[in-house]
C-alpha positions as CSV (number, residue, x, y, z in Angstrom):
1,X,0.4,-0.1,-0.2
2,X,1.1,3.5,-0.7
3,X,0.8,6.9,1.9
4,X,0.7,10.1,0.4
5,X,1.0,13.7,1.4
6,X,-2.5,14.8,0.1
7,X,-3.6,19.1,0.8
8,X,-7.2,19.9,0.7
9,X,-6.6,22.9,-1.8
10,X,-9.7,25.5,0.0
11,X,-8.6,25.0,3.6
12,X,-5.3,26.0,2.3
13,X,-6.5,28.8,1.1
14,X,-8.5,29.8,2.8
15,X,-6.2,29.4,5.8
16,X,-3.6,31.7,4.0
17,X,-6.5,34.5,3.9
18,X,-6.7,34.9,7.2
19,X,-3.6,36.8,7.1
20,X,-4.8,38.9,5.4
21,X,-7.3,41.0,8.2
22,X,-7.2,44.7,7.7
23,X,-8.1,46.1,4.1
24,X,-4.5,48.3,4.4
25,X,-2.9,44.6,4.3
26,X,-4.8,43.6,1.4
27,X,-4.5,46.3,-0.3
28,X,-0.8,46.3,-0.2
29,X,-0.7,43.1,-0.8
30,X,-1.8,44.0,-4.5
31,X,-0.1,47.9,-4.8
32,X,3.3,45.6,-3.6
33,X,2.7,43.4,-6.8
34,X,1.8,46.5,-9.2
35,X,5.2,48.0,-7.8
36,X,7.7,45.6,-8.4
37,X,6.3,43.7,-11.2
38,X,7.2,45.9,-14.3
39,X,8.6,46.3,-17.3
40,X,11.7,47.2,-17.9
41,X,12.4,51.4,-17.8
42,X,8.8,51.3,-17.0
43,X,7.8,53.9,-13.4
44,X,6.0,51.9,-11.8
45,X,2.3,53.8,-10.9
46,X,-1.0,52.0,-9.0
47,X,-4.0,53.2,-8.6
48,X,-6.1,52.2,-5.8
49,X,-9.8,53.1,-5.6
50,X,-12.2,52.7,-2.4
51,X,-15.9,52.9,-2.3
52,X,-17.3,52.4,1.8
53,X,-21.3,52.4,-0.5
54,X,-20.2,49.6,-2.4
55,X,-18.2,47.7,-0.8
56,X,-15.4,47.9,-3.2
57,X,-11.9,48.1,-3.7
58,X,-9.8,48.3,-7.0
59,X,-6.2,48.1,-7.5
60,X,-4.7,49.0,-11.1
61,X,-1.5,49.4,-12.0
62,X,1.2,49.7,-15.3
63,X,3.2,46.4,-14.9
64,X,4.2,44.2,-17.6
65,X,0.9,42.1,-17.0
66,X,0.6,38.6,-16.6
67,X,-0.5,36.1,-19.8
68,X,-2.0,33.1,-19.6
69,X,0.7,30.9,-17.8
70,X,1.2,33.7,-15.6
71,X,-2.6,33.5,-15.0
72,X,-2.0,30.0,-14.1
73,X,0.9,30.1,-12.3
74,X,-1.0,32.6,-10.3
75,X,-3.1,30.5,-8.9
76,X,-0.4,27.4,-7.7
77,X,-1.2,26.9,-4.6
78,X,2.6,27.8,-3.5
79,X,4.3,28.0,-6.7
80,X,6.9,28.6,-7.5
81,X,7.3,32.8,-8.9
82,X,8.2,32.8,-12.0
83,X,10.4,35.4,-12.0
84,X,12.6,34.0,-8.7
85,X,12.7,30.8,-11.4
86,X,14.4,32.7,-14.1
87,X,16.6,34.1,-11.7
88,X,15.6,37.3,-10.5
89,X,14.6,38.2,-7.5
90,X,11.6,39.1,-5.5
91,X,9.0,39.2,-2.7
92,X,7.3,36.0,-4.7
93,X,7.7,33.1,-2.1
94,X,4.5,32.0,-1.0
95,X,1.9,33.6,-4.0
96,X,-0.7,34.8,-1.2
97,X,-1.9,37.3,-4.1
98,X,-4.6,34.6,-4.8
99,X,-5.9,34.3,-1.5
100,X,-5.3,37.4,-0.2
101,X,-8.6,38.9,-1.5
102,X,-10.3,36.1,1.0
103,X,-10.0,37.6,4.6
104,X,-11.9,40.6,4.0
105,X,-14.8,40.4,0.9
106,X,-16.1,38.1,-1.3
107,X,-14.8,38.0,-4.8
108,X,-11.4,38.6,-6.9
109,X,-11.5,39.4,-10.4
110,X,-8.9,39.6,-12.2
111,X,-8.5,41.4,-15.6
112,X,-4.5,41.4,-16.6
113,X,-2.6,42.1,-20.6
114,X,0.1,41.5,-21.4
115,X,1.7,42.3,-25.3
116,X,-1.6,43.2,-26.3
117,X,-3.5,39.8,-24.9
118,X,-6.1,40.3,-22.2
119,X,-7.4,37.8,-20.1
120,X,-9.9,38.2,-17.0
121,X,-10.8,35.3,-14.0
122,X,-12.8,35.7,-11.3
123,X,-12.4,33.5,-7.7
124,X,-15.1,33.8,-4.9
125,X,-15.6,32.7,-1.6
126,X,-18.5,30.8,-2.3
127,X,-16.6,28.8,-4.5
128,X,-14.2,27.7,-2.0
129,X,-15.8,27.2,0.6
130,X,-18.0,24.5,-1.6
131,X,-15.3,22.5,-2.1
132,X,-15.5,19.6,0.7
133,X,-12.7,17.5,-1.1
134,X,-9.1,17.9,-2.4
135,X,-10.1,18.4,-5.2
136,X,-9.2,21.9,-7.6
137,X,-11.2,24.4,-7.1
138,X,-12.4,26.0,-10.3
139,X,-11.5,29.7,-11.6
140,X,-14.7,31.3,-13.6
141,X,-12.3,32.7,-16.9
142,X,-14.3,35.5,-19.0
143,X,-11.5,36.0,-21.3
144,X,-8.2,34.4,-22.5
145,X,-5.7,36.3,-24.7
146,X,-8.0,38.0,-25.9
147,X,-5.7,40.4,-28.9
148,X,-6.8,44.4,-27.6
149,X,-4.1,47.5,-28.5
150,X,-4.6,49.1,-24.4
151,X,-1.3,48.8,-22.8
152,X,0.3,46.5,-20.1
153,X,-0.8,46.2,-16.7
154,X,-4.0,44.4,-13.9
155,X,-7.1,45.5,-12.4
156,X,-7.5,43.7,-9.3
157,X,-11.0,44.2,-8.2
158,X,-12.4,42.5,-5.2
159,X,-16.2,43.2,-4.1
160,X,-18.3,41.9,-1.5
161,X,-15.8,43.5,1.7
162,X,-17.4,42.9,4.5
163,X,-15.7,45.2,6.6
164,X,-18.0,47.7,8.3
165,X,-16.0,50.6,6.3
166,X,-12.6,51.1,3.7
167,X,-10.1,53.0,5.9
168,X,-8.7,55.2,3.6
169,X,-6.7,57.4,6.0
170,X,-4.5,54.5,7.5
171,X,-5.1,52.5,4.1
172,X,-2.8,56.1,3.1
173,X,-0.7,56.1,6.1
174,X,0.0,52.2,5.5
175,X,0.7,52.7,2.2
176,X,3.1,55.8,2.6
177,X,5.3,54.4,5.6
178,X,5.8,51.5,2.9
179,X,6.7,53.4,0.5
180,X,9.9,54.8,2.5
181,X,10.9,51.1,1.8
182,X,10.5,51.5,-2.0
183,X,12.4,52.4,-4.9
184,X,12.1,56.4,-5.0
185,X,10.2,56.0,-9.2
186,X,7.0,54.9,-7.7
187,X,4.0,55.9,-7.3
188,X,0.7,55.3,-5.6
189,X,-2.8,57.1,-5.5
190,X,-5.6,56.3,-3.2
191,X,-8.7,57.4,-4.7
192,X,-7.7,61.1,-5.5
193,X,-4.7,61.0,-2.6
194,X,-1.0,60.6,-4.3
195,X,0.9,58.5,-1.5
196,X,4.2,60.5,-0.6
197,X,7.0,59.6,1.7
198,X,9.0,62.0,2.9
199,X,13.1,61.1,4.3
200,X,13.0,62.3,7.8
201,X,15.2,65.2,8.1
202,X,18.8,63.4,8.9
203,X,21.1,65.0,12.0
204,X,24.3,62.2,10.6
205,X,24.6,59.1,8.7
206,X,26.9,56.3,9.6
207,X,28.3,53.3,7.6
208,X,29.4,49.7,8.6
209,X,30.9,47.0,6.3
210,X,30.9,43.4,8.8
211,X,34.1,41.4,9.8
212,X,34.9,38.2,10.9
213,X,32.8,35.2,11.0
214,X,29.8,37.7,11.0
215,X,31.3,39.5,7.1
216,X,31.5,35.7,6.1
217,X,27.9,34.8,6.7
218,X,26.8,38.1,5.4
219,X,28.8,38.6,2.0
220,X,29.9,42.6,1.0
221,X,27.2,44.1,2.5
222,X,26.7,47.7,3.7
223,X,25.1,49.1,6.7
224,X,23.6,52.6,6.5
225,X,22.1,54.4,10.0
226,X,21.1,57.4,9.6
227,X,20.3,59.7,13.0
228,X,17.1,61.3,12.8
229,X,16.5,65.6,14.0
230,X,13.0,64.5,14.3
231,X,11.7,62.5,17.1
232,X,10.3,59.0,15.1
233,X,7.0,57.4,14.7
234,X,7.1,53.7,15.8
235,X,6.9,52.2,12.2
236,X,9.9,54.5,11.4
237,X,12.0,53.0,14.1
238,X,14.9,51.1,13.2
239,X,16.7,49.0,10.0
240,X,15.4,47.8,7.3
241,X,17.0,44.5,5.9
242,X,16.0,44.1,2.3
243,X,17.6,40.9,-0.1
244,X,18.6,42.0,-3.4
245,X,15.9,44.9,-2.8
246,X,13.0,43.9,-1.2
247,X,12.0,44.5,2.4
248,X,11.9,41.5,4.6
249,X,11.7,43.3,8.3
250,X,12.8,46.7,10.3
251,X,14.7,46.3,13.2
252,X,16.4,48.1,16.2
253,X,18.3,44.2,17.1
254,X,17.6,45.0,20.9
255,X,17.6,48.0,21.5
256,X,13.9,49.0,21.1
257,X,12.4,51.1,24.1
258,X,16.0,52.4,24.6
259,X,16.5,55.8,25.0
260,X,17.4,57.8,22.0
261,X,16.7,54.6,19.5
262,X,13.7,56.6,18.4
263,X,15.9,59.1,16.9
264,X,17.5,55.6,14.5
265,X,16.9,54.1,11.4
266,X,18.3,52.7,8.4
267,X,19.1,50.1,6.1
268,X,21.2,46.6,5.4
269,X,21.3,44.8,1.8
270,X,22.1,40.7,2.3
271,X,21.8,39.1,-0.9
272,X,22.4,35.6,1.1
273,X,19.2,36.1,2.3
274,X,17.3,34.7,-0.9
275,X,20.0,32.1,-1.3
276,X,19.3,30.6,2.0
277,X,18.8,27.1,1.9
278,X,18.5,26.4,5.9
279,X,16.0,23.5,7.1
280,X,15.4,26.8,9.2
281,X,14.1,29.6,6.7
282,X,14.7,32.7,7.3
283,X,11.2,33.9,5.6
284,X,7.1,33.2,7.0
285,X,4.3,33.3,4.9
286,X,2.6,35.4,7.2
287,X,3.8,38.6,5.4
288,X,4.7,40.0,9.4
289,X,7.7,41.5,8.1
290,X,9.8,39.7,10.7
291,X,12.6,37.2,9.6
292,X,13.0,34.4,11.7
293,X,15.2,35.0,14.6
294,X,15.9,31.0,14.8
295,X,17.5,30.9,11.3
296,X,21.3,30.9,10.8
297,X,21.8,34.4,9.0
298,X,19.1,36.1,10.7
299,X,20.9,35.8,13.6
300,X,24.3,37.0,12.1
301,X,21.9,40.2,11.0
302,X,20.8,40.9,13.8
303,X,24.2,40.8,15.8
304,X,25.7,43.5,13.1
305,X,23.1,45.1,13.7
306,X,22.2,45.4,16.5
307,X,25.5,45.9,17.6
308,X,26.1,48.9,15.5
309,X,22.8,50.0,16.7
310,X,24.4,50.1,19.8
311,X,27.3,51.4,19.2
312,X,24.7,55.3,17.5
313,X,22.7,54.9,20.3
314,X,25.0,55.3,22.9
315,X,27.0,58.0,21.4
316,X,23.6,59.6,20.9
317,X,22.8,59.5,24.6
318,X,26.5,60.8,25.6
319,X,25.9,63.7,22.7
320,X,22.1,64.0,24.5
321,X,23.2,63.5,28.4
322,X,26.5,66.5,27.3
323,X,23.6,69.1,25.4
324,X,21.4,68.4,28.5
325,X,23.8,69.2,30.5
326,X,25.0,72.4,29.8
327,X,21.3,73.6,29.3
328,X,19.9,72.0,32.3
329,X,23.2,74.9,33.8
330,X,21.8,78.0,31.8
331,X,18.4,76.9,33.1
332,X,19.4,76.2,36.5
333,X,21.4,79.8,36.2
334,X,17.7,81.2,36.3
335,X,16.4,79.8,38.7
336,X,19.1,80.9,41.2
337,X,18.6,84.0,39.6
338,X,14.9,83.9,40.0
339,X,15.3,82.3,44.1
340,X,17.7,85.0,45.0
341,X,15.4,88.0,43.6
342,X,13.1,86.7,46.0
343,X,15.5,86.3,49.4
344,X,17.4,89.7,48.4
345,X,13.9,91.3,48.4
346,X,13.6,90.0,52.0
347,X,16.3,91.1,53.2
348,X,16.2,94.1,52.0
349,X,12.9,94.6,53.7
350,X,14.4,92.9,56.6
351,X,17.8,95.3,57.0
352,X,15.2,98.2,56.9
353,X,13.2,96.7,59.7
354,X,16.3,96.5,61.8
355,X,17.5,100.0,61.0
356,X,14.7,101.6,62.0
357,X,14.7,99.7,64.9
358,X,18.9,101.0,66.4
359,X,17.4,104.4,65.0
360,X,14.5,104.4,67.8
361,X,16.8,103.2,70.5
362,X,20.4,104.5,69.6
363,X,20.0,106.1,73.9
364,X,19.9,102.5,75.0
365,X,22.2,100.0,75.3
366,X,23.1,99.3,70.8
367,X,22.7,94.7,71.5
368,X,23.2,95.3,67.3
369,X,27.2,95.8,67.5
370,X,29.5,93.8,68.8
371,X,32.7,94.2,70.6
372,X,35.0,94.8,68.1
373,X,32.9,96.7,66.0
374,X,31.5,97.2,62.7
375,X,28.0,96.0,62.5
376,X,27.5,92.2,60.6
377,X,24.0,93.8,59.1
378,X,26.1,96.6,58.2
379,X,23.9,99.1,59.1
380,X,25.9,101.8,61.3
381,X,26.6,105.2,60.2
382,X,29.6,107.1,60.1
383,X,29.7,110.6,59.0
384,X,29.5,110.9,54.7
385,X,27.6,111.5,51.8
386,X,25.7,107.8,50.9
387,X,23.3,107.2,52.7
388,X,20.2,109.5,54.8
389,X,20.8,110.6,57.9
390,X,20.6,113.1,60.5
391,X,23.0,114.2,62.7
392,X,23.2,113.7,66.4
393,X,26.2,115.4,68.0
394,X,28.5,118.2,65.8
395,X,31.4,116.7,67.0
396,X,31.8,112.6,67.4
397,X,33.4,111.2,69.5
398,X,36.5,108.2,69.3
399,X,33.7,105.6,68.9
400,X,32.8,102.8,70.8
401,X,36.1,102.8,73.8
402,X,35.8,106.4,74.1
403,X,34.3,108.7,76.0
404,X,30.8,109.1,76.3
405,X,28.9,111.2,73.7
406,X,28.1,113.9,76.2
407,X,31.8,114.6,77.4
408,X,32.7,117.3,75.3
409,X,36.0,115.5,73.3
410,X,39.4,118.4,73.4
411,X,41.3,117.5,70.3
412,X,44.7,116.6,69.6
413,X,46.7,119.3,67.7
414,X,47.5,118.4,64.9
415,X,45.3,115.7,64.8
416,X,41.7,116.7,62.2
417,X,39.0,116.7,64.6
418,X,36.4,114.1,65.2
419,X,32.9,114.5,62.4
420,X,29.9,114.5,63.7
421,X,28.3,111.6,64.3
422,X,24.9,110.4,62.0
423,X,22.1,107.9,62.4
424,X,19.9,106.5,59.3
425,X,17.1,108.5,58.9
426,X,14.2,108.4,55.6
427,X,13.8,110.9,53.4
428,X,16.9,112.8,55.1
429,X,20.2,114.3,53.0
430,X,23.0,112.7,52.7
431,X,25.2,112.8,55.1
432,X,26.3,109.2,56.4
433,X,28.0,106.1,55.2
434,X,28.1,102.4,56.1
435,X,30.5,101.7,59.2
436,X,33.2,99.4,58.7
437,X,34.9,98.3,61.9
438,X,38.7,97.6,62.1
439,X,37.8,94.0,61.9
440,X,35.1,93.7,59.8
441,X,35.4,92.4,56.3
442,X,33.2,94.1,52.9
443,X,30.0,92.6,52.1
444,X,29.4,91.6,48.8
445,X,27.4,94.6,46.7
446,X,24.0,92.9,45.1
447,X,23.0,91.0,48.4
448,X,23.0,87.1,47.8
449,X,23.4,84.9,45.4
450,X,22.3,81.6,44.8
451,X,24.1,78.8,42.6
452,X,24.1,75.2,42.3
453,X,27.5,73.3,42.5
454,X,28.7,69.7,41.9
455,X,29.6,69.7,45.9
456,X,29.8,66.3,46.4
457,X,27.6,63.0,47.7
458,X,28.5,63.4,51.1
459,X,28.1,67.2,51.3
460,X,25.5,69.6,52.8
461,X,22.7,70.1,50.9
462,X,23.4,73.7,51.2
463,X,26.2,75.9,52.6
464,X,25.5,79.9,53.5
465,X,29.3,81.0,52.7
466,X,29.2,84.6,54.6
467,X,32.0,85.5,52.6
468,X,30.4,85.3,49.7
469,X,27.1,85.7,50.9
470,X,26.3,83.4,48.8
471,X,23.7,80.1,49.3
472,X,25.7,77.0,47.3
473,X,22.4,74.4,46.3
474,X,24.5,70.7,46.2
475,X,23.6,68.9,43.0
476,X,25.4,65.7,44.1
477,X,23.4,65.4,47.2
478,X,21.6,62.5,47.1
479,X,18.1,63.9,47.2
480,X,18.8,67.0,44.8
481,X,20.3,64.0,42.2
482,X,17.7,61.3,42.3
483,X,15.0,64.7,42.0
484,X,17.4,66.3,39.3
485,X,16.9,62.1,37.6
486,X,12.6,62.1,38.0
487,X,12.2,64.9,36.2
488,X,13.2,67.9,34.3
489,X,15.1,71.0,35.7
490,X,12.3,73.3,34.2
491,X,9.5,70.2,36.2
492,X,7.7,72.0,39.1
493,X,8.5,69.1,41.2
494,X,12.4,69.4,40.6
495,X,11.9,73.3,40.8
496,X,10.0,73.0,44.3
497,X,13.4,71.1,46.1
498,X,15.6,73.9,45.3
499,X,13.9,76.3,46.4
500,X,13.1,75.0,50.1
501,X,16.5,74.0,50.3
502,X,17.7,77.6,49.4
503,X,14.9,79.5,51.7
504,X,16.0,77.3,54.6
505,X,19.4,78.1,54.4
506,X,19.0,81.8,53.8
507,X,16.4,81.6,57.2
508,X,19.3,79.9,59.3
509,X,22.1,82.9,58.0
510,X,19.9,85.1,58.7
511,X,19.5,84.0,61.9
512,X,23.4,83.2,62.9
513,X,23.4,87.5,61.3
514,X,21.3,88.2,64.5
515,X,23.4,86.3,66.7
516,X,26.7,87.6,65.7
517,X,25.4,91.1,66.3
518,X,24.2,90.7,69.7
519,X,20.5,91.1,68.4
520,X,19.3,87.6,70.5
521,X,18.6,87.6,74.0
522,X,17.4,84.4,74.5
523,X,18.3,80.7,73.2
524,X,15.0,80.4,71.7
525,X,15.6,83.5,68.8
526,X,16.3,81.5,67.0
527,X,14.2,79.1,66.3
528,X,11.9,81.6,66.3
529,X,13.6,84.0,63.6
530,X,14.3,80.8,61.0
531,X,10.5,80.1,61.8
532,X,9.8,83.9,60.9
533,X,12.1,84.2,57.9
534,X,10.2,80.7,56.1
535,X,7.0,81.6,57.1
536,X,7.8,85.1,55.3
537,X,9.6,84.4,52.7
538,X,7.9,81.4,51.5
539,X,4.4,83.8,51.3
540,X,6.7,86.2,48.7
541,X,7.4,82.9,46.9
542,X,4.3,81.7,45.9
543,X,4.0,82.8,42.9
544,X,7.0,80.1,42.1
545,X,5.3,77.2,42.9
546,X,2.1,78.6,41.3
547,X,4.0,78.1,38.3
């Protein structure tokens, strides 16, 4: 007895049809055939007509058409593509054209003209479903090589579409994205729209050739990786893998979803894919646009592409980090300036309050002056012409350690007389200038400064540098570094942290100034001062938080 393998043709055809579940995949199947099978010197043109009301799709091309022999081969299940048989590479590996229409419709009609002869055939899904045996499926023949004067080309008519409606926008988008991997001379119309693909603007281009064992497997090929100036949509990212000009896959080969991979695209043509005779084939019948990763040659392609994509991606990441760091430095400087503005507005108001209190208490002990002279608040005046003030004594005195003011001071012969004593007074004549004791340090002009610094992970969050009257915020402190890593430096979630840090440091600085000037009379005074300063300045800074 003999045992043979049989195939149920109708069931095979419907199973193949099941791979084409959307109108865009069905349309592209026939559009791509029209673009590929053209005569020498012909620029391919394909016209697609969509009619949702009539549930009808037509695809017409100016290709070389099919004669009767070509039509016979077209309807052979898994038949060998005639172009491939004659040594011309192409995408016709599995003969899915005959089945694609039945993924969404009930009728496929083909009218093809080749060398002045026209043939028209028709296949219906109902005829396929009616087959209960392994017998061949009958195809209706309306014309067979009828002489005509029309040019070569093929018309595909798909009728009885069972979709609710045809997605014209989706079909156009799908075709345009696929045209990105097609020769530039291809033209496709969908209804009245000409499908066009414009390559993203390229920032840089990188070329690689494989060597070693991978080079031996892939042959003499070149990988081109391009970096887009703009963010790429999902279906434009990655390296397109071709074989003899036929597109089979687009992949990032392991870099999918990684930072900066959204800007990478490119291509590689590996003719060896067409010649691969491995038991594990590189292609499958599903038109999934994915190569089989179990195939040795495909693994070599992925290894080569993956390593180079990652090389380019890492370089982009480093450049982007440097650019962001430079931009962040400018943005942080702007934030520091804004924080300093709020602090200095508060500090000026604070100085004026202290000056007024001192002016009212001049007759009693001055607790704002230290024993060594000078004033850490910078509010004591001596005779001059810079600051509004009034004279309290025409002769003055030798200083804190000299005789009381009510005792007349006799100038020493040969020495200049003492200047008048003055005290602050608003809207008065400028008769004073800021005093500085013999041991006092000159304060920087312009008030407080706020700066972001890299001060090390183990250093404090911030510090007040009295000599510079500056508040330094430590970007490398774990709390601030974590916030900066999670957010943009312009994100309110990050910005609020430096505000709080700077204001807290400023409040402590004010308390320290009051302690040094002798204006704190109780151990709890600095705590009260810090609390009051924080409450006061955060009210002033409410607008920053609102941003």
